[in-house]
C-alpha positions in Angstrom: 15.3 -13.1 -4.0 13.7 -12.0 -7.2 9.8 -12.2 -7.5 9.4 -10.4 -10.8 7.9 -13.2 -13.1 4.4 -14.3 -12.9 3.6 -17.7 -14.4 2.7 -17.7 -18.1 -0.8 -18.4 -19.2 -2.8 -17.3 -16.5 -6.2 -15.6 -17.3 -8.3 -13.9 -14.7 -11.1 -16.0 -13.1 -9.6 -19.3 -14.1 -8.5 -22.2 -11.8 -4.9 -21.8 -12.4 -5.4 -18.0 -11.7 -7.0 -18.8 -8.5 -4.2 -21.4 -7.5 -1.8 -18.8 -8.6 -3.0 -16.3 -6.1 -2.7 -18.7 -3.4 1.0 -19.5 -4.5 2.3 -16.2 -4.7 0.7 -14.9 -1.4 4.2 -14.9 0.1 5.6 -12.8 -2.7 3.1 -10.2 -4.3 -0.5 -11.3 -3.9 -2.5 -9.9 -1.2 -1.5 -11.4 2.1 1.7 -11.4 3.9 4.2 -10.1 1.4 6.3 -9.1 4.7 9.9 -8.4 4.5 11.1 -10.2 7.8 14.2 -8.0 8.3 12.2 -5.0 8.6 8.7 -5.8 9.7 7.4 -3.9 6.4 5.3 -5.3 3.7 4.1 -4.7 0.2 1.2 -2.6 -0.1 -0.6 -1.4 -3.4 -0.7 2.4 -3.7 -2.2 2.8 -7.5 -3.7 0.2 -9.6 -5.7 -0.1 -12.8 -7.8 -3.1 -13.7 -6.5 -4.6 -16.8 -8.9 -5.6 -19.7 -8.5 -6.4 -23.6 -8.2 -2.9 -25.3 -11.1 -2.5 -27.8 -10.3 -1.6 -31.2 -11.3 2.0 -31.0 -9.1 2.6 -27.7 -6.0 1.1 -29.1 -2.8 3.2 -29.1 -2.7 5.7 -31.6 0.0 5.9 -34.4 2.8 5.5 -34.1 1.9 2.6 -32.0 3.6 0.9 -29.3 6.3 -1.4 -30.9 9.8 0.4 -31.0 8.7 3.4 -29.4 8.3 5.4 -26.0 5.1 5.7 -23.8 5.0 8.0 -20.7 2.1 7.3 -18.4 1.1 9.4 -15.1 -0.6 7.9 -12.0 -1.8 9.4 -9.0 -0.5 7.2 -6.0 -2.3 7.3 -2.5 0.3 5.6 -0.2 4.0 7.0 0.1 7.2 5.0 0.6 10.8 4.7 0.1 10.8 1.5 -2.0 8.4 0.7 -4.9 8.0 -2.0 -7.4 5.5 -1.9 -10.6 3.3 -4.4 -12.2 2.8 -4.7 -16.1 0.3 -6.8 -17.7 0.1 -8.6 -21.0 -2.8 -10.9 -19.7 -5.1 -10.3 -22.6 -1.9 -10.3 -25.3 -1.9 -12.9 -28.1 2.0 -12.6 -28.4 4.9 -11.5 -26.2 5.6 -7.9 -25.1 9.0 -6.8 -24.7 9.8 -4.0 -22.3 13.3 -2.8 -23.6 13.4 -0.2 -20.5 10.9 1.1 -18.1 11.7 4.0 -15.8 9.9 5.8 -12.8 10.2 9.4 -12.1 8.4 12.4 -10.2 5.9 14.0 -12.7 6.0 17.6 -13.1 2.8 17.8 -15.3 2.2 17.2 -18.9 4.9 15.1 -20.4 7.5 16.5 -18.2 9.4 14.6 -15.2 12.2 15.5 -12.8 15.1 14.2 -14.2 16.9 13.9 -10.9 14.3 11.3 -9.8 14.4 9.2 -12.9 15.2 5.8 -12.0 15.4 2.7 -14.2 13.3 -0.5 -13.0 14.9 -3.9 -13.4 13.4 -7.2 -13.8 15.3 -10.0 -12.1 18.3 -7.6 -12.3 18.0 -7.0 -15.9 16.9 -3.7 -17.8 14.5 -5.6 -20.1 11.9 -8.1 -19.8 9.6 -10.0 -22.4 6.1 -10.6 -21.0 4.7 -14.0 -22.6 1.1 -13.7 -23.7 -1.3 -14.2 -21.1 1.2 -13.2 -18.2 2.1 -10.3 -16.0 5.3 -9.4 -14.4 6.2 -7.4 -11.2 9.5 -5.4 -11.4 12.4 -5.9 -8.5 12.1 -3.4 -5.5 13.7 -0.1 -6.2 14.5 2.7 -3.6 12.5 5.6 -4.7 10.9 8.6 -2.7 7.4 8.2 -3.4 5.2 11.1 -1.6 1.6 10.4 -0.8 -1.0 11.6 -3.3 1.9 12.5 -5.7 1.8 11.9 -9.4 4.5 9.6 -10.7 5.4 9.1 -14.5 6.0 5.4 -15.7 7.8 5.5 -18.9 8.4 2.3 -21.2 10.6 2.1 -24.4 8.9 -1.0 -26.1 10.4 -3.8 -28.1 7.9 -6.0 -30.1 4.4 -6.0 -28.7 1.4 -7.8 -29.0 -1.4 -6.7 -31.6 -4.3 -7.5 -28.7 -3.0 -5.0 -26.1 -3.7 -5.2 -22.4 -4.7 -1.8 -21.1 -7.1 0.4 -19.2 -9.0 2.9 -21.6 -10.6 4.8 -18.8 -7.6 6.6 -17.5 -8.9 9.9 -17.5 -5.3 11.0 -17.5 -3.2 11.9 -20.4 -0.3 9.7 -21.6 2.3 10.5 -24.2 3.7 8.4 -27.1 6.7 9.4 -28.9 8.8 7.6 -31.8 12.0 6.0 -30.7 13.8 5.7 -27.5 13.1 8.5 -25.3 12.6 6.6 -21.8 14.8 9.3 -19.9 13.9 12.3 -21.7 12.9 15.2 -19.6 9.8 16.1 -21.7 8.5 14.5 -24.8 7.4 17.4 -26.9 6.6 15.5 -30.1 4.4 13.2 -28.3 1.1 11.9 -29.6 -1.5 12.2 -26.7 -3.7 9.8 -25.6 -6.3 9.5 -22.5 -5.3 5.6 -22.1 -3.0 3.6 -20.1 -1.4 0.5 -21.6 0.5 -2.5 -20.0 0.8 -0.9 -16.5 -1.5 -2.5 -14.1 -0.1 -1.6 -10.5 2.2 0.2 -8.2 3.3 -1.1 -4.8 5.1 0.5 -1.8 7.2 -1.1 0.9 5.1 0.1 3.9 5.1 -0.6 7.9 3.5 -3.7 8.7 0.5 -1.7 10.1 -0.2 -0.3 6.5 -3.0 -1.9 4.2 -5.1 -1.1 1.3 -8.7 -0.7 0.5 -9.7 -2.3 -2.9 -12.8 -0.9 -4.8 -14.5 -3.0 -7.5 -16.8 -1.4 -9.5 -17.9 0.1 -12.9 -17.6 3.3 -14.7 -18.7 5.3 -11.7 -15.5 3.9 -9.8 -13.4 4.1 -12.9 -14.2 7.8 -13.1 -16.8 8.6 -15.6 -17.9 12.3 -14.9 -14.4 13.3 -13.0 -12.2 15.6 -14.6 -9.4 14.8 -17.2 -6.1 14.9 -15.3 -7.5 16.2 -12.3 -7.4 12.9 -10.4 -10.9 13.5 -8.7 -12.4 10.2 -9.2 -14.5 9.1 -6.1 -11.6 6.8 -5.0 -9.1 9.4 -5.4 -11.4 11.8 -3.2 -11.3 9.0 -0.5 -7.7 8.5 -0.7 -7.2 12.3 0.0 -9.8 12.0 3.0 -7.7 9.0 4.2 -4.3 10.9 4.1 -5.6 13.9 5.9 -6.8 12.0 8.8 -4.0 10.9 11.3 -5.9 7.5 12.0 -6.1 6.3 8.3 -2.8 7.9 6.5 -1.2 4.5 6.4 -3.9 3.3 4.0 -3.9 3.0 0.2 -6.6 3.0 -2.3 -6.8 0.6 -5.1 -9.3 1.6 -7.8 -10.5 -1.5 -9.7 -13.2 0.0 -11.4 -13.9 -0.8 -15.1 -16.1 1.2 -17.5 -19.2 -0.8 -18.7 -18.3 -3.7 -16.2 -20.8 -6.0 -15.2 -20.8 -8.5 -12.1 -22.2 -11.5 -13.8 -21.0 -11.8 -17.3 -18.6 -10.0 -19.6 -20.2 -6.6 -20.7 -16.6 -4.7 -21.1 -13.7 -6.3 -19.4 -14.2 -9.7 -17.6 -17.0 -10.0 -15.1 -16.2 -9.0 -11.6 -16.6 -12.5 -10.7 -14.3 -13.8 -13.1 -11.7 -10.9 -12.5 -12.0 -11.0 -8.4 -9.0 -13.4 -7.9 -6.5 -11.1 -9.8 -7.8 -7.8 -9.1 -8.7 -8.2 -5.5 -7.2 -11.3 -3.9 -4.0 -10.8 -6.2 -3.4 -7.6 -4.8 -0.8 -6.8 -2.1 -1.8 -5.7 1.4 -5.6 -5.7 0.8 -7.6 -5.5 4.2 -10.8 -4.0 3.0 -13.0 -4.3 -0.1 -15.9 -2.2 -1.2 -18.2 -3.6 -3.8 -20.0 -0.9 -5.8 -21.2 -2.6 -8.9 -24.3 -4.3 -10.4 -26.2 -1.3 -12.2 -24.7 -2.5 -15.8 -26.2 -5.9 -15.0 -29.6 -4.5 -14.1 -29.8 -2.1 -16.8 -28.8 -4.5 -19.7 -31.3 -7.3 -18.7 -34.6 -7.0 -20.8 -37.9 -8.0 -19.9 -39.4 -8.4 -16.3 -38.5 -12.0 -15.9 -34.8 -11.3 -16.9 -34.4 -8.4 -14.8 -35.8 -10.3 -11.8 -33.6 -13.2 -12.4 -30.4 -10.7 -12.5 -31.7 -9.2 -9.0 -31.4 -12.7 -7.7 -28.2 -13.5 -9.3 -26.5 -10.5 -8.3 -27.3 -11.3 -4.5 -25.8 -14.8 -5.0 -22.6 -13.1 -6.6 -22.1 -10.6 -3.8 -22.3 -13.5 -1.2 -19.7 -15.5 -3.3 -17.5 -12.6 -3.4 -17.9 -11.9 0.5 -17.0 -15.7 1.2 -13.8 -15.4 -1.0 -12.8 -12.3 0.5 -13.7 -13.2 4.1 -11.5 -16.6 3.4 -8.4 -14.3 2.9 -9.3 -12.0 6.2 -10.6 -9.4 4.2 -13.6 -7.3 5.4 -16.2 -6.3 3.0 -18.3 -3.4 2.8 -21.2 -3.3 0.6 -22.0 -0.1 -1.3 -25.7 0.5 -2.4 -26.4 1.1 -6.2 -27.2 4.8 -7.4 -30.4 6.0 -8.8 -30.6 5.9 -12.5 -34.0 7.3 -13.2 -34.4 9.3 -16.4 -31.4 7.4 -17.9 -31.3 5.0 -20.8 -31.8 2.2 -18.0 -34.6 3.6 -16.6 -37.7 1.4 -16.3 -40.1 0.1 -13.6 -38.9 -3.5 -13.3 -35.3 -2.1 -13.3 -36.0 0.2 -10.6 -37.7 -2.5 -8.6 -34.6 -4.6 -9.2 -32.4 -1.9 -7.8 -34.5 -1.4 -4.8 -34.6 -5.2 -4.2 -30.7 -5.4 -4.3 -30.1 -2.4 -2.3 -32.4 -3.8 0.6 -30.7 -6.9 0.5 -27.3 -5.1 0.8 -28.7 -2.9 3.7 -30.4 -5.8 5.6 -28.9 -9.1 4.9 -26.0 -8.8 7.4 -23.8 -10.5 5.2 -21.7 -7.5 4.7 -19.1 -6.2 7.2 -20.8 -2.9 6.8 -22.9 -0.8 4.3 -22.1 2.4 2.6 -25.3 3.7 1.5 -24.1 5.8 -1.7 -27.8 5.4 -2.9 -28.9 7.7 0.3 -25.8 10.1 -0.3 -26.8 11.0 -4.0 -30.4 10.5 -4.5 -32.6 13.5 -5.0 -34.8 13.9 -1.9 -37.6 15.3 -4.2 -37.4 12.2 -6.5 -35.5 9.5 -4.9 -35.3 7.1 -8.1 -32.9 10.0 -9.7 -29.6 11.5 -8.8 -29.4 14.8 -7.0 -29.4 17.7 -9.9 -26.1 19.0 -8.5 -24.4 15.5 -8.3 -25.6 14.6 -12.1 -23.5 15.0 -15.2 -26.9 15.2 -17.3 -27.0 11.5 -18.3 -29.1 10.6 -15.0 -26.6 7.6 -14.5 -23.3 9.1 -13.7 -22.1 11.5 -10.9 -20.0 14.7 -11.9 -17.1 15.9 -10.1 -19.4 17.2 -7.2 -21.0 13.7 -7.2 -17.7 11.9 -7.0 -16.7 14.2 -3.8 -20.1 13.5 -2.3 -19.7 9.7 -2.8 -16.3 9.9 -1.0 -17.4 11.9 1.6 -20.3 9.2 2.3 -17.6 6.7 3.3 -17.3 6.7 7.3 -13.5 6.7 7.9 -14.2 4.7 11.1 -14.8 1.8 9.0 -10.9 1.7 8.5 -10.1 2.5 12.3 -12.1 -0.3 13.9 -10.0 -3.6 14.8 -9.8 -5.8 11.5 -8.5 -9.3 11.0 -4.9 -9.3 10.0 -4.2 -10.9 6.7 -0.7 -11.5 7.5 
């Protein structure tokens, strides 16, 4: 039975979204998604949290309509059967995929033509995604290696002027005029460091496999990591998990959004509003890391507002914990990094950060604590990032800092017995 289509008109955080997540748990939400004949189930291997693309991040000329877009993603978990997610959830009119292909990336715009496969949707090569909706392709046999780069190439028909995407790709995409969906290379393509329409890739994995979802802001999204280097801290964590035989069956889903807030819309929907889609709506999630809150604190103005944000963040964490626990997901709290010397720096904001971090460490509400603050703070000045881990803006870690964040995660957190979500 095909499960490619998602109900029209569902927005993240709405009551309809919550109901849809539960209704689809047996096909492609987090939860069972088990193939009874094999004992295997669908698990997310790559993700990008969708948002409404801001005007300055829209696709460059020649635009998407009628043209070909090749996008490269780094997966975490491997497998022999895949399906892909495509989102028009923030569109104002339908988006038509005339064709969508997946292939092994050879670097740049090049693919290995021998691996090029066409995705289908309810058995058809094309699909039209209504405004406010998303689709999942049919299962496709495909040899996907762990930690490999794959190219998803789309030939678009008509598209929406309001584009669903993920501006913080830190990976080059290639936009070429006309239909070049199976081309070995796209030499005439315009390049852009954005992702559009794609939002996830899943593999059919053994029943013991699962994924860890990471909800965060620009740090998790990869600010400070290297373009096309795939060394965001979730990427580095995926490498560590794959290198350890105890955890090699775990996928990593990066659900960071640059500029994102927990409590309100800053850039993209708030963490609370997108929680159903971006966490509960993923396939095979068994663990969740919450590493978000610095933008809420940093954007608050005045001592009373800052103090209120600290209290509200704690309440929001508790709400997310409860919602995840109701689905059998273990939740790990990550402490907020220092921001002394940055444009967020002030005595009252530092006090709020300390208050929130103290609650994360001592409340007992999280299943475990990942103390990223302790890992990256400067021992000589604990309100600041370690100099060797700082991009220079005193807020975002550099490539060394991203590696240090991943190394601060105890892999035993993913080995100890956890509640099954099946």
